[in-house]
C-alpha positions as CSV (number, residue, x, y, z in Angstrom):
1,M,0.0,0.0,0.0
2,Q,1.3,3.4,-0.9
3,T,1.0,6.5,1.2
4,Q,0.6,9.9,-0.4
5,Y,2.0,13.1,1.0
6,S,1.7,16.7,-0.2
7,V,4.7,18.8,0.4
8,P,5.5,22.3,-0.8
9,V,8.3,22.4,-3.4
10,E,10.0,25.4,-4.8
11,P,9.0,26.1,-8.4
12,Q,12.6,25.7,-9.7
13,V,12.9,22.3,-8.0
14,F,9.6,21.2,-9.4
15,A,10.7,22.2,-12.9
16,L,13.9,20.1,-12.4
17,L,11.7,17.2,-11.4
18,E,9.5,17.6,-14.4
19,Q,12.5,17.8,-16.7
20,A,14.1,14.7,-15.2
21,S,10.8,12.9,-15.5
22,R,10.5,13.7,-19.2
23,E,14.2,12.9,-20.0
24,E,14.3,9.6,-18.1
25,H,10.7,8.6,-19.0
26,R,10.0,7.9,-15.3
27,D,7.1,9.0,-13.1
28,K,7.8,11.9,-10.8
29,S,6.8,9.8,-7.8
30,E,9.4,7.2,-8.8
31,I,12.1,9.8,-9.0
32,V,11.1,11.3,-5.7
33,N,11.1,7.9,-4.0
34,D,14.6,7.2,-5.5
35,L,15.8,10.6,-4.2
36,I,14.5,9.9,-0.7
37,R,16.1,6.5,-0.6
38,R,19.5,8.0,-1.8
39,Y,19.2,10.8,0.8
40,S,18.6,8.3,3.5
41,L,21.5,6.1,2.5
42,L,23.9,9.1,2.3
43,N,22.7,10.3,5.7
44,H,23.3,6.9,7.2
45,M,26.8,6.7,5.6
46,A,27.6,10.1,7.1
47,K,26.5,8.9,10.6
48,L,28.7,5.8,10.2
49,Q,31.6,7.9,9.1
50,K,31.3,10.1,12.2
51,V,31.5,6.9,14.4
52,Y,34.2,5.0,12.5
53,E,36.5,7.7,11.3
54,P,38.0,8.4,14.8
55,L,38.5,4.7,15.2
56,A,40.2,4.3,11.9
57,R,42.5,7.3,12.6
58,A,43.4,5.8,16.0
59,A,44.4,2.6,14.1
60,G,46.7,4.6,11.8
61,Y,44.5,5.1,8.8
62,D,44.7,8.7,7.9
63,S,43.6,8.5,4.3
64,E,41.8,6.2,1.8
65,E,45.3,5.4,0.4
66,D,46.3,3.9,3.7
67,I,43.2,1.6,3.6
68,F,43.8,0.6,0.0
69,R,47.4,-0.1,0.7
70,D,46.5,-2.6,3.5
71,V,43.6,-4.1,1.6
72,S,45.5,-4.7,-1.6
């Protein structure tokens, strides 16, 4: 079952949504759902980074190159 919400959107943002919908041949709701999923994942990743970055630095990993060096 789908739930519908009505949210205010700036006209410029709505125009971008309409353009993306036309170009990608996708429903606007499909694009919005995808965007919310992506936002949620990025937010979750940022929270994980805040937790694990200090632990990685304490273990001697100061950059991604340090990690790639040890993984390779």
